All heavy atoms as a GROMACS GRO file, in nm:
protein
  591
    1MET      N    1  11.833  12.777  14.159
    1MET     CA    2  11.860  12.648  14.096
    1MET      C    3  11.746  12.625  13.991
    1MET      O    4  11.637  12.633  14.019
    1MET     CB    5  11.860  12.533  14.195
    1MET     CG    6  11.972  12.535  14.293
    1MET     SD    7  11.970  12.395  14.392
    1MET     CE    8  12.125  12.322  14.347
    2ASN      N    9  11.797  12.584  13.878
    2ASN     CA   10  11.706  12.555  13.772
    2ASN      C   11  11.722  12.407  13.732
    2ASN      O   12  11.831  12.371  13.679
    2ASN     CB   13  11.736  12.648  13.652
    2ASN     CG   14  11.625  12.645  13.552
    2ASN    OD1   15  11.537  12.568  13.562
    2ASN    ND2   16  11.635  12.730  13.449
    3ASP      N   17  11.626  12.325  13.765
    3ASP     CA   18  11.638  12.184  13.735
    3ASP      C   19  11.578  12.143  13.592
    3ASP      O   20  11.563  12.029  13.565
    3ASP     CB   21  11.558  12.103  13.839
    3ASP     CG   22  11.630  12.108  13.971
    3ASP    OD1   23  11.758  12.133  13.973
    3ASP    OD2   24  11.565  12.096  14.076
    4LYS      N   25  11.547  12.242  13.514
    4LYS     CA   26  11.493  12.211  13.384
    4LYS      C   27  11.603  12.156  13.291
    4LYS      O   28  11.715  12.202  13.288
    4LYS     CB   29  11.442  12.338  13.313
    4LYS     CG   30  11.316  12.391  13.380
    4LYS     CD   31  11.260  12.512  13.308
    4LYS     CE   32  11.139  12.563  13.373
    4LYS     NZ   33  11.086  12.683  13.304
    5LYS      N   34  11.570  12.043  13.227
    5LYS     CA   35  11.657  11.983  13.136
    5LYS      C   36  11.645  12.046  12.998
    5LYS      O   37  11.537  12.087  12.960
    5LYS     CB   38  11.630  11.832  13.125
    5LYS     CG   39  11.666  11.758  13.254
    5LYS     CD   40  11.640  11.608  13.231
    5LYS     CE   41  11.681  11.532  13.357
    5LYS     NZ   42  11.654  11.390  13.344
    6ALA      N   43  11.748  12.045  12.925
    6ALA     CA   44  11.740  12.090  12.787
    6ALA      C   45  11.656  11.997  12.705
    6ALA      O   46  11.667  11.875  12.730
    6ALA     CB   47  11.883  12.104  12.729
    7PRO      N   48  11.580  12.044  12.615
    7PRO     CA   49  11.501  11.952  12.535
    7PRO      C   50  11.587  11.856  12.453
    7PRO      O   51  11.692  11.900  12.401
    7PRO     CB   52  11.414  12.039  12.446
    7PRO     CG   53  11.481  12.176  12.445
    7PRO     CD   54  11.561  12.184  12.572
    8GLU      N   55  11.551  11.731  12.441
    8GLU     CA   56  11.626  11.640  12.367
    8GLU      C   57  11.611  11.667  12.220
    8GLU      O   58  11.498  11.684  12.172
    8GLU     CB   59  11.584  11.494  12.397
    8GLU     CG   60  11.623  11.449  12.538
    8GLU     CD   61  11.588  11.306  12.562
    8GLU    OE1   62  11.592  11.223  12.463
    8GLU    OE2   63  11.557  11.272  12.676
    9ARG      N   64  11.720  11.660  12.148
    9ARG     CA   65  11.713  11.683  12.006
    9ARG      C   66  11.713  11.548  11.936
    9ARG      O   67  11.789  11.460  11.969
    9ARG     CB   68  11.828  11.765  11.954
    9ARG     CG   69  11.823  11.907  12.008
    9ARG     CD   70  11.936  11.989  11.948
    9ARG     NE   71  11.933  12.120  12.008
    9ARG     CZ   72  12.010  12.216  11.968
    9ARG    NH1   73  12.087  12.206  11.868
    9ARG    NH2   74  12.000  12.338  12.023
   10LYS      N   75  11.625  11.536  11.840
   10LYS     CA   76  11.618  11.414  11.761
   10LYS      C   77  11.734  11.413  11.662
   10LYS      O   78  11.768  11.513  11.611
   10LYS     CB   79  11.487  11.402  11.686
   10LYS     CG   80  11.364  11.387  11.780
   10LYS     CD   81  11.238  11.368  11.698
   10LYS     CE   82  11.121  11.350  11.794
   10LYS     NZ   83  10.999  11.333  11.715
   11LYS      N   84  11.788  11.295  11.649
   11LYS     CA   85  11.894  11.278  11.553
   11LYS      C   86  11.840  11.303  11.411
   11LYS      O   87  11.745  11.238  11.369
   11LYS     CB   88  11.955  11.138  11.562
   11LYS     CG   89  12.073  11.114  11.469
   11LYS     CD   90  12.128  10.972  11.494
   11LYS     CE   91  12.242  10.946  11.398
   11LYS     NZ   92  12.290  10.809  11.408
   12PRO      N   93  11.905  11.395  11.333
   12PRO     CA   94  11.853  11.417  11.201
   12PRO      C   95  11.866  11.297  11.108
   12PRO      O   96  11.961  11.228  11.122
   12PRO     CB   97  11.942  11.535  11.155
   12PRO     CG   98  12.057  11.531  11.231
   12PRO     CD   99  12.022  11.468  11.366
   13VAL      N  100  11.775  11.280  11.025
   13VAL     CA  101  11.775  11.166  10.932
   13VAL      C  102  11.874  11.203  10.828
   13VAL      O  103  11.877  11.309  10.763
   13VAL     CB  104  11.635  11.142  10.869
   13VAL    CG1  105  11.640  11.040  10.765
   13VAL    CG2  106  11.536  11.111  10.972
   14GLY      N  107  11.970  11.113  10.800
   14GLY     CA  108  12.068  11.138  10.696
   14GLY      C  109  12.003  11.129  10.556
   14GLY      O  110  11.892  11.078  10.539
   15THR      N  111  12.074  11.179  10.457
   15THR     CA  112  12.014  11.177  10.324
   15THR      C  113  12.011  11.046  10.264
   15THR      O  114  11.935  11.018  10.174
   15THR     CB  115  12.102  11.276  10.238
   15THR    OG1  116  12.238  11.235  10.241
   15THR    CG2  117  12.084  11.418  10.278
   16CYS      N  118  12.093  10.953  10.310
   16CYS     CA  119  12.090  10.819  10.254
   16CYS      C  120  11.954  10.752  10.259
   16CYS      O  121  11.912  10.681  10.168
   16CYS     CB  122  12.193  10.729  10.322
   16CYS     SG  123  12.368  10.780  10.288
   17GLU      N  124  11.885  10.773  10.369
   17GLU     CA  125  11.754  10.704  10.388
   17GLU      C  126  11.653  10.752  10.286
   17GLU      O  127  11.550  10.677  10.264
   17GLU     CB  128  11.705  10.731  10.530
   17GLU     CG  129  11.775  10.649  10.638
   17GLU     CD  130  11.906  10.711  10.679
   17GLU    OE1  131  11.936  10.819  10.640
   17GLU    OE2  132  11.978  10.652  10.763
   18THR      N  133  11.668  10.871  10.227
   18THR     CA  134  11.571  10.925  10.129
   18THR      C  135  11.626  10.918   9.993
   18THR      O  136  11.564  10.968   9.897
   18THR     CB  137  11.530  11.066  10.164
   18THR    OG1  138  11.646  11.146  10.159
   18THR    CG2  139  11.468  11.072  10.300
   19CYS      N  140  11.741  10.849   9.973
   19CYS     CA  141  11.799  10.845   9.840
   19CYS      C  142  11.752  10.730   9.753
   19CYS      O  143  11.724  10.625   9.802
   19CYS     CB  144  11.954  10.829   9.857
   19CYS     SG  145  12.046  10.836   9.704
   20GLU      N  146  11.745  10.759   9.625
   20GLU     CA  147  11.704  10.655   9.531
   20GLU      C  148  11.791  10.536   9.525
   20GLU      O  149  11.752  10.421   9.495
   20GLU     CB  150  11.702  10.724   9.387
   20GLU     CG  151  11.657  10.638   9.284
   20GLU     CD  152  11.656  10.717   9.149
   20GLU    OE1  153  11.622  10.839   9.145
   20GLU    OE2  154  11.686  10.658   9.044
   21PHE      N  155  11.918  10.554   9.561
   21PHE     CA  156  12.019  10.446   9.550
   21PHE      C  157  12.034  10.364   9.682
   21PHE      O  158  12.118  10.280   9.689
   21PHE     CB  159  12.155  10.505   9.509
   21PHE     CG  160  12.151  10.569   9.375
   21PHE    CD1  161  12.165  10.707   9.368
   21PHE    CD2  162  12.134  10.498   9.260
   21PHE    CE1  163  12.160  10.774   9.253
   21PHE    CE2  164  12.130  10.567   9.135
   21PHE     CZ  165  12.139  10.701   9.135
   22TYR      N  166  11.958  10.395   9.780
   22TYR     CA  167  11.968  10.336   9.917
   22TYR      C  168  11.873  10.211   9.911
   22TYR      O  169  11.756  10.226   9.922
   22TYR     CB  170  11.925  10.436  10.024
   22TYR     CG  171  11.966  10.389  10.166
   22TYR    CD1  172  12.094  10.371  10.200
   22TYR    CD2  173  11.870  10.367  10.261
   22TYR    CE1  174  12.132  10.336  10.329
   22TYR    CE2  175  11.901  10.331  10.389
   22TYR     CZ  176  12.030  10.315  10.423
   22TYR     OH  177  12.066  10.283  10.553
   23ASP      N  178  11.926  10.088   9.895
   23ASP     CA  179  11.852   9.968   9.875
   23ASP      C  180  11.883   9.871   9.979
   23ASP      O  181  11.994   9.863  10.034
   23ASP     CB  182  11.881   9.911   9.738
   23ASP     CG  183  11.833   9.998   9.628
   23ASP    OD1  184  11.725  10.058   9.640
   23ASP    OD2  185  11.903  10.006   9.524
   24TYR      N  186  11.788   9.778  10.003
   24TYR     CA  187  11.808   9.671  10.097
   24TYR      C  188  11.873   9.551  10.030
   24TYR      O  189  11.831   9.509   9.920
   24TYR     CB  190  11.670   9.623  10.159
   24TYR     CG  191  11.685   9.520  10.259
   24TYR    CD1  192  11.735   9.554  10.390
   24TYR    CD2  193  11.660   9.390  10.234
   24TYR    CE1  194  11.755   9.455  10.488
   24TYR    CE2  195  11.673   9.291  10.330
   24TYR     CZ  196  11.719   9.325  10.455
   24TYR     OH  197  11.733   9.223  10.551
   25ASP      N  198  11.975   9.505  10.084
   25ASP     CA  199  12.050   9.387  10.028
   25ASP      C  200  12.023   9.270  10.111
   25ASP      O  201  12.060   9.262  10.229
   25ASP     CB  202  12.202   9.418  10.031
   25ASP     CG  203  12.280   9.306   9.958
   25ASP    OD1  204  12.255   9.187   9.978
   25ASP    OD2  205  12.372   9.342   9.878
   26GLU      N  206  11.947   9.174  10.055
   26GLU     CA  207  11.904   9.054  10.135
   26GLU      C  208  12.024   8.967  10.171
   26GLU      O  209  12.022   8.906  10.276
   26GLU     CB  210  11.802   8.978  10.052
   26GLU     CG  211  11.670   9.050  10.039
   26GLU     CD  212  11.569   8.967   9.960
   26GLU    OE1  213  11.594   8.850   9.936
   26GLU    OE2  214  11.465   9.025   9.932
   27GLU      N  215  12.122   8.960  10.082
   27GLU     CA  216  12.242   8.877  10.112
   27GLU      C  217  12.318   8.928  10.232
   27GLU      O  218  12.357   8.850  10.319
   27GLU     CB  219  12.329   8.875   9.994
   27GLU     CG  220  12.453   8.786  10.004
   27GLU     CD  221  12.540   8.782   9.880
   27GLU    OE1  222  12.485   8.805   9.766
   27GLU    OE2  223  12.660   8.762   9.895
   28TRP      N  224  12.335   9.057  10.245
   28TRP     CA  225  12.402   9.115  10.356
   28TRP      C  226  12.307   9.159  10.471
   28TRP      O  227  12.353   9.189  10.580
   28TRP     CB  228  12.474   9.240  10.312
   28TRP     CG  229  12.591   9.212  10.224
   28TRP    CD1  230  12.592   9.208  10.093
   28TRP    CD2  231  12.727   9.190  10.270
   28TRP    NE1  232  12.720   9.174  10.044
   28TRP    CE2  233  12.802   9.166  10.147
   28TRP    CE3  234  12.789   9.178  10.392
   28TRP    CZ2  235  12.939   9.139  10.157
   28TRP    CZ3  236  12.922   9.157  10.397
   28TRP    CH2  237  12.997   9.125  10.285
   29ASP      N  238  12.178   9.145  10.445
   29ASP     CA  239  12.078   9.179  10.545
   29ASP      C  240  12.092   9.317  10.605
   29ASP      O  241  12.087   9.343  10.726
   29ASP     CB  242  12.076   9.073  10.660
   29ASP     CG  243  11.954   9.080  10.752
   29ASP    OD1  244  11.850   9.123  10.700
   29ASP    OD2  245  11.968   9.050  10.868
   30GLU      N  246  12.113   9.416  10.517
   30GLU     CA  247  12.131   9.552  10.556
   30GLU      C  248  12.110   9.645  10.434
   30GLU      O  249  12.105   9.605  10.322
   30GLU     CB  250  12.270   9.578  10.617
   30GLU     CG  251  12.387   9.554  10.522
   30GLU     CD  252  12.519   9.569  10.592
   30GLU    OE1  253  12.526   9.548  10.714
   30GLU    OE2  254  12.618   9.603  10.527
   31TYR      N  255  12.095   9.766  10.467
   31TYR     CA  256  12.076   9.868  10.356
   31TYR      C  257  12.215   9.916  10.306
   31TYR      O  258  12.309   9.928  10.387
   31TYR     CB  259  11.999   9.992  10.408
   31TYR     CG  260  11.854   9.958  10.414
   31TYR    CD1  261  11.799   9.910  10.535
   31TYR    CD2  262  11.772   9.986  10.308
   31TYR    CE1  263  11.663   9.882  10.544
   31TYR    CE2  264  11.636   9.954  10.316
   31TYR     CZ  265  11.585   9.908  10.430
   31TYR     OH  266  11.447   9.878  10.436
   32ILE      N  267  12.224   9.932  10.174
   32ILE     CA  268  12.352   9.967  10.113
   32ILE      C  269  12.325  10.076  10.011
   32ILE      O  270  12.212  10.097   9.959
   32ILE     CB  271  12.423   9.853  10.049
   32ILE    CG1  272  12.332   9.795   9.936
   32ILE    CG2  273  12.461   9.748  10.144
   32ILE    CD1  274  12.405   9.702   9.842
   33CYS      N  275  12.427  10.151   9.974
   33CYS     CA  276  12.424  10.242   9.860
   33CYS      C  277  12.453  10.157   9.736
   33CYS      O  278  12.559  10.092   9.728
   33CYS     CB  279  12.529  10.348   9.878
   33CYS     SG  280  12.530  10.470   9.744
   34SER      N  281  12.360  10.158   9.645
   34SER     CA  282  12.375  10.074   9.527
   34SER      C  283  12.432  10.142   9.406
   34SER      O  284  12.428  10.081   9.296
   34SER     CB  285  12.242  10.012   9.490
   34SER     OG  286  12.146  10.116   9.452
   35ILE      N  287  12.483  10.267   9.421
   35ILE     CA  288  12.546  10.331   9.305
   35ILE      C  289  12.674  10.262   9.271
   35ILE      O  290  12.745  10.221   9.354
   35ILE     CB  291  12.562  10.480   9.334
   35ILE    CG1  292  12.590  10.556   9.206
   35ILE    CG2  293  12.666  10.502   9.429
   35ILE    CD1  294  12.557  10.695   9.211
   36SER      N  295  12.696  10.248   9.143
   36SER     CA  296  12.816  10.179   9.092
   36SER      C  297  12.924  10.279   9.078
   36SER      O  298  12.923  10.370   8.998
   36SER     CB  299  12.783  10.114   8.959
   36SER     OG  300  12.900  10.052   8.913
   37LEU      N  301  13.030  10.263   9.163
   37LEU     CA  302  13.148  10.353   9.160
   37LEU      C  303  13.273  10.272   9.128
   37LEU      O  304  13.290  10.160   9.176
   37LEU     CB  305  13.160  10.419   9.300
   37LEU     CG  306  13.045  10.502   9.349
   37LEU    CD1  307  13.077  10.547   9.492
   37LEU    CD2  308  13.016  10.616   9.265
   38ASP      N  309  13.368  10.334   9.060
   38ASP     CA  310  13.497  10.273   9.042
   38ASP      C  311  13.580  10.298   9.170
   38ASP      O  312  13.540  10.365   9.263
   38ASP     CB  313  13.565  10.318   8.913
   38ASP     CG  314  13.612  10.456   8.915
   38ASP    OD1  315  13.617  10.522   9.024
   38ASP    OD2  316  13.639  10.513   8.805
   39GLU      N  317  13.699  10.243   9.171
   39GLU     CA  318  13.782  10.246   9.296
   39GLU      C  319  13.810  10.394   9.333
   39GLU      O  320  13.801  10.432   9.454
   39GLU     CB  321  13.913  10.175   9.272
   39GLU     CG  322  13.995  10.164   9.395
   39GLU     CD  323  14.117  10.079   9.370
   39GLU    OE1  324  14.128  10.009   9.269
   39GLU    OE2  325  14.207  10.082   9.464
   40ASP      N  326  13.848  10.482   9.239
   40ASP     CA  327  13.879  10.619   9.273
   40ASP      C  328  13.758  10.696   9.320
   40ASP      O  329  13.765  10.771   9.415
   40ASP     CB  330  13.939  10.693   9.148
   40ASP     CG  331  14.078  10.637   9.111
   40ASP    OD1  332  14.147  10.585   9.203
   40ASP    OD2  333  14.112  10.643   8.992
   41GLU      N  334  13.646  10.673   9.253
   41GLU     CA  335  13.524  10.739   9.296
   41GLU      C  336  13.482  10.691   9.433
   41GLU      O  337  13.436  10.773   9.519
   41GLU     CB  338  13.406  10.708   9.199
   41GLU     CG  339  13.425  10.774   9.066
   41GLU     CD  340  13.320  10.726   8.962
   41GLU    OE1  341  13.281  10.608   8.968
   41GLU    OE2  342  13.278  10.813   8.884
   42MET      N  343  13.498  10.568   9.469
   42MET     CA  344  13.463  10.516   9.602
   42MET      C  345  13.547  10.577   9.710
   42MET      O  346  13.500  10.617   9.817
   42MET     CB  347  13.480  10.365   9.603
   42MET     CG  348  13.438  10.302   9.742
   42MET     SD  349  13.266  10.334   9.790
   42MET     CE  350  13.186  10.214   9.691
   43ILE      N  351  13.679  10.593   9.688
   43ILE     CA  352  13.766  10.655   9.780
   43ILE      C  353  13.722  10.799   9.805
   43ILE      O  354  13.716  10.844   9.923
   43ILE     CB  355  13.911  10.651   9.735
   43ILE    CG1  356  13.965  10.505   9.742
   43ILE    CG2  357  14.005  10.738   9.822
   43ILE    CD1  358  14.096  10.487   9.677
   44ASP      N  359  13.692  10.869   9.701
   44ASP     CA  360  13.643  11.008   9.708
   44ASP      C  361  13.508  11.019   9.784
   44ASP      O  362  13.491  11.097   9.875
   44ASP     CB  363  13.634  11.071   9.570
   44ASP     CG  364  13.598  11.216   9.573
   44ASP    OD1  365  13.662  11.292   9.657
   44ASP    OD2  366  13.510  11.255   9.498
   45PHE      N  367  13.423  10.925   9.753
   45PHE     CA  368  13.289  10.921   9.809
   45PHE      C  369  13.298  10.890   9.964
   45PHE      O  370  13.233  10.952  10.045
   45PHE     CB  371  13.202  10.811   9.752
   45PHE     CG  372  13.076  10.793   9.818
   45PHE    CD1  373  12.971  10.879   9.801
   45PHE    CD2  374  13.050  10.673   9.891
   45PHE    CE1  375  12.844  10.860   9.859
   45PHE    CE2  376  12.931  10.655   9.959
   45PHE     CZ  377  12.828  10.747   9.937
   46LEU      N  378  13.383  10.796  10.005
   46LEU     CA  379  13.395  10.758  10.143
   46LEU      C  380  13.458  10.873  10.228
   46LEU      O  381  13.439  10.880  10.350
   46LEU     CB  382  13.473  10.631  10.164
   46LEU     CG  383  13.408  10.508  10.106
   46LEU    CD1  384  13.504  10.388  10.113
   46LEU    CD2  385  13.278  10.477  10.177
   47GLY      N  386  13.536  10.959  10.167
   47GLY     CA  387  13.591  11.072  10.238
   47GLY      C  388  13.500  11.193  10.258
   47GLY      O  389  13.541  11.286  10.319
   48ARG      N  390  13.382  11.179  10.206
   48ARG     CA  391  13.290  11.296  10.216
   48ARG      C  392  13.179  11.269  10.326
   48ARG      O  393  13.157  11.164  10.363
   48ARG     CB  394  13.214  11.314  10.082
   48ARG     CG  395  13.304  11.352   9.970
   48ARG     CD  396  13.225  11.363   9.839
   48ARG     NE  397  13.319  11.377   9.731
   48ARG     CZ  398  13.290  11.454   9.628
   48ARG    NH1  399  13.178  11.525   9.625
   48ARG    NH2  400  13.375  11.463   9.531
   49ASN      N  401  13.116  11.381  10.358
   49ASN     CA  402  12.995  11.375  10.444
   49ASN      C  403  12.882  11.336  10.357
   49ASN      O  404  12.857  11.394  10.252
   49ASN     CB  405  12.978  11.515  10.504
   49ASN     CG  406  12.863  11.515  10.604
   49ASN    OD1  407  12.777  11.426  10.602
   49ASN    ND2  408  12.860  11.621  10.683
   50THR      N  409  12.799  11.238  10.401
   50THR     CA  410  12.690  11.190  10.316
   50THR      C  411  12.581  11.296  10.303
   50THR      O  412  12.496  11.284  10.216
   50THR     CB  413  12.625  11.058  10.377
   50THR    OG1  414  12.582  11.086  10.508
   50THR    CG2  415  12.722  10.943  10.369
   51ASN      N  416  12.581  11.402  10.386
   51ASN     CA  417  12.482  11.505  10.374
   51ASN      C  418  12.500  11.585  10.244
   51ASN      O  419  12.417  11.663  10.204
   51ASN     CB  420  12.476  11.594  10.495
   51ASN     CG  421  12.421  11.528  10.615
   51ASN    OD1  422  12.342  11.439  10.607
   51ASN    ND2  423  12.473  11.565  10.730
   52ARG      N  424  12.622  11.580  10.184
   52ARG     CA  425  12.651  11.650  10.062
   52ARG      C  426  12.696  11.548   9.951
   52ARG      O  427  12.785  11.582   9.877
   52ARG     CB  428  12.758  11.754  10.091
   52ARG     CG  429  12.714  11.855  10.182
   52ARG     CD  430  12.815  11.977  10.179
   52ARG     NE  431  12.767  12.077  10.278
   52ARG     CZ  432  12.693  12.178  10.247
   52ARG    NH1  433  12.647  12.197  10.122
   52ARG    NH2  434  12.664  12.268  10.334
   53CYS      N  435  12.633  11.440   9.950
   53CYS     CA  436  12.667  11.333   9.844
   53CYS      C  437  12.637  11.385   9.705
   53CYS      O  438  12.524  11.428   9.680
   53CYS     CB  439  12.586  11.207   9.875
   53CYS     SG  440  12.621  11.076   9.757
   54PRO      N  441  12.736  11.381   9.619
   54PRO     CA  442  12.713  11.433   9.484
   54PRO      C  443  12.622  11.330   9.397
   54PRO      O  444  12.576  11.371   9.292
   54PRO     CB  445  12.851  11.430   9.423
   54PRO     CG  446  12.927  11.333   9.498
   54PRO     CD  447  12.872  11.331   9.639
   55TYR      N  448  12.598  11.216   9.449
   55TYR     CA  449  12.514  11.119   9.376
   55TYR      C  450  12.372  11.111   9.429
   55TYR      O  451  12.297  11.034   9.373
   55TYR     CB  452  12.584  10.980   9.383
   55TYR     CG  453  12.725  10.981   9.344
   55TYR    CD1  454  12.826  10.972   9.438
   55TYR    CD2  455  12.767  10.995   9.214
   55TYR    CE1  456  12.960  10.979   9.406
   55TYR    CE2  457  12.899  11.003   9.178
   55TYR     CZ  458  12.997  10.991   9.271
   55TYR     OH  459  13.127  11.002   9.238
   56TYR      N  460  12.341  11.186   9.527
   56TYR     CA  461  12.207  11.181   9.594
   56TYR      C  462  12.098  11.217   9.493
   56TYR      O  463  12.109  11.315   9.424
   56TYR     CB  464  12.206  11.276   9.714
   56TYR     CG  465  12.075  11.284   9.777
   56TYR    CD1  466  12.029  11.185   9.863
   56TYR    CD2  467  11.988  11.389   9.746
   56TYR    CE1  468  11.903  11.194   9.923
   56TYR    CE2  469  11.861  11.402   9.803
   56TYR     CZ  470  11.823  11.301   9.891
   56TYR     OH  471  11.697  11.307   9.948
   57ARG      N  472  11.994  11.139   9.491
   57ARG     CA  473  11.872  11.169   9.423
   57ARG      C  474  11.757  11.134   9.510
   57ARG      O  475  11.743  11.018   9.554
   57ARG     CB  476  11.859  11.088   9.294
   57ARG     CG  477  11.935  11.142   9.183
   57ARG     CD  478  11.889  11.083   9.050
   57ARG     NE  479  12.003  11.030   8.980
   57ARG     CZ  480  12.003  10.934   8.892
   57ARG    NH1  481  11.891  10.878   8.861
   57ARG    NH2  482  12.111  10.898   8.830
   58PHE      N  483  11.669  11.229   9.541
   58PHE     CA  484  11.555  11.206   9.627
   58PHE      C  485  11.464  11.101   9.566
   58PHE      O  486  11.430  11.110   9.451
   58PHE     CB  487  11.480  11.339   9.653
   58PHE     CG  488  11.360  11.320   9.742
   58PHE    CD1  489  11.376  11.299   9.871
   58PHE    CD2  490  11.233  11.324   9.690
   58PHE    CE1  491  11.266  11.277   9.954
   58PHE    CE2  492  11.126  11.303   9.771
   58PHE     CZ  493  11.140  11.281   9.906
   59TYR      N  494  11.430  11.005   9.645
   59TYR     CA  495  11.341  10.896   9.597
   59TYR      C  496  11.201  10.931   9.637
   59TYR      O  497  11.164  10.949   9.754
   59TYR     CB  498  11.377  10.763   9.664
   59TYR     CG  499  11.282  10.654   9.631
   59TYR    CD1  500  11.273  10.605   9.498
   59TYR    CD2  501  11.196  10.594   9.723
   59TYR    CE1  502  11.186  10.503   9.468
   59TYR    CE2  503  11.108  10.499   9.689
   59TYR     CZ  504  11.101  10.452   9.556
   59TYR     OH  505  11.019  10.349   9.524
   60ASP      N  506  11.115  10.953   9.535
   60ASP     CA  507  10.972  10.984   9.558
   60ASP      C  508  10.890  10.869   9.498
   60ASP      O  509  10.866  10.862   9.379
   60ASP     CB  510  10.944  11.117   9.488
   60ASP     CG  511  10.800  11.161   9.512
   60ASP    OD1  512  10.730  11.093   9.594
   60ASP    OD2  513  10.762  11.270   9.461
   61GLU      N  514  10.843  10.785   9.587
   61GLU     CA  515  10.766  10.665   9.534
   61GLU      C  516  10.637  10.705   9.470
   61GLU      O  517  10.596  10.640   9.382
   61GLU     CB  518  10.744  10.563   9.646
   61GLU     CG  519  10.655  10.610   9.760
   61GLU     CD  520  10.637  10.508   9.864
   61GLU    OE1  521  10.566  10.407   9.836
   61GLU    OE2  522  10.692  10.522   9.973
   62TYR      N  523  10.579  10.814   9.514
   62TYR     CA  524  10.455  10.862   9.450
   62TYR      C  525  10.480  10.906   9.308
   62TYR      O  526  10.392  10.885   9.222
   62TYR     CB  527  10.395  10.976   9.538
   62TYR     CG  528  10.353  10.930   9.669
   62TYR    CD1  529  10.423  10.969   9.784
   62TYR    CD2  530  10.253  10.836   9.687
   62TYR    CE1  531  10.387  10.927   9.910
   62TYR    CE2  532  10.218  10.792   9.814
   62TYR     CZ  533  10.285  10.842   9.922
   62TYR     OH  534  10.249  10.793  10.048
   63LYS      N  535  10.593  10.964   9.284
   63LYS     CA  536  10.627  11.009   9.147
   63LYS      C  537  10.637  10.891   9.054
   63LYS      O  538  10.594  10.892   8.940
   63LYS     CB  539  10.755  11.090   9.150
   63LYS     CG  540  10.788  11.157   9.015
   63LYS     CD  541  10.904  11.248   9.031
   63LYS     CE  542  10.938  11.314   8.900
   63LYS     NZ  543  11.055  11.405   8.907
   64SER      N  544  10.704  10.780   9.103
   64SER     CA  545  10.727  10.661   9.021
   64SER      C  546  10.588  10.594   8.999
   64SER      O  547  10.562  10.537   8.890
   64SER     CB  548  10.826  10.565   9.084
   64SER     OG  549  10.777  10.516   9.209
   65VAL      N  550  10.492  10.600   9.090
   65VAL     CA  551  10.362  10.538   9.075
   65VAL      C  552  10.287  10.617   8.971
   65VAL      O  553  10.214  10.557   8.887
   65VAL     CB  554  10.288  10.533   9.212
   65VAL    CG1  555  10.144  10.498   9.191
   65VAL    CG2  556  10.356  10.434   9.303
   66GLN      N  557  10.302  10.753   8.971
   66GLN     CA  558  10.224  10.836   8.874
   66GLN      C  559  10.265  10.797   8.729
   66GLN      O  560  10.187  10.804   8.636
   66GLN     CB  561  10.252  10.981   8.898
   66GLN     CG  562  10.183  11.033   9.023
   66GLN     CD  563  10.226  11.173   9.059
   66GLN    OE1  564  10.314  11.232   8.999
   66GLN    NE2  565  10.158  11.231   9.160
   67LYS      N  566  10.391  10.760   8.713
   67LYS     CA  567  10.448  10.728   8.579
   67LYS      C  568  10.386  10.602   8.527
   67LYS      O  569  10.371  10.577   8.406
   67LYS     CB  570  10.596  10.718   8.584
   67LYS     CG  571  10.669  10.849   8.592
   67LYS     CD  572  10.816  10.835   8.589
   67LYS     CE  573  10.885  10.965   8.604
   67LYS     NZ  574  11.032  10.950   8.604
   68GLN      N  575  10.345  10.511   8.616
   68GLN     CA  576  10.285  10.378   8.580
   68GLN      C  577  10.146  10.400   8.531
   68GLN      O  578  10.096  10.310   8.459
   68GLN     CB  579  10.288  10.284   8.701
   68GLN     CG  580  10.429  10.251   8.736
   68GLN     CD  581  10.428  10.161   8.866
   68GLN    OE1  582  10.333  10.125   8.918
   68GLN    NE2  583  10.551  10.127   8.915
   69ASN      N  584  10.075  10.497   8.569
   69ASN     CA  585   9.934  10.519   8.530
   69ASN      C  586   9.921  10.564   8.386
   69ASN      O  587   9.992  10.620   8.325
   69ASN     CB  588   9.862  10.617   8.621
   69ASN     CG  589   9.844  10.560   8.759
   69ASN    OD1  590   9.838  10.438   8.780
   69ASN    ND2  591   9.847  10.647   8.856
   0.00000   0.00000   0.00000
């Protein structure tokens, strides 16, 4: 008998959390995708896996700070 449990896997962080367009909306009190899409683009976007989002851009706050100097 082997009572060892399988190691718990951490849930991978989705790409939305590191995206430039992932912003906090105070009115809705939640994070939203702030990219502007028309109706057809939104339907196409919602049917996809966010791990392969065609609008994804990595947000690097250090890079934006460097531009300010």
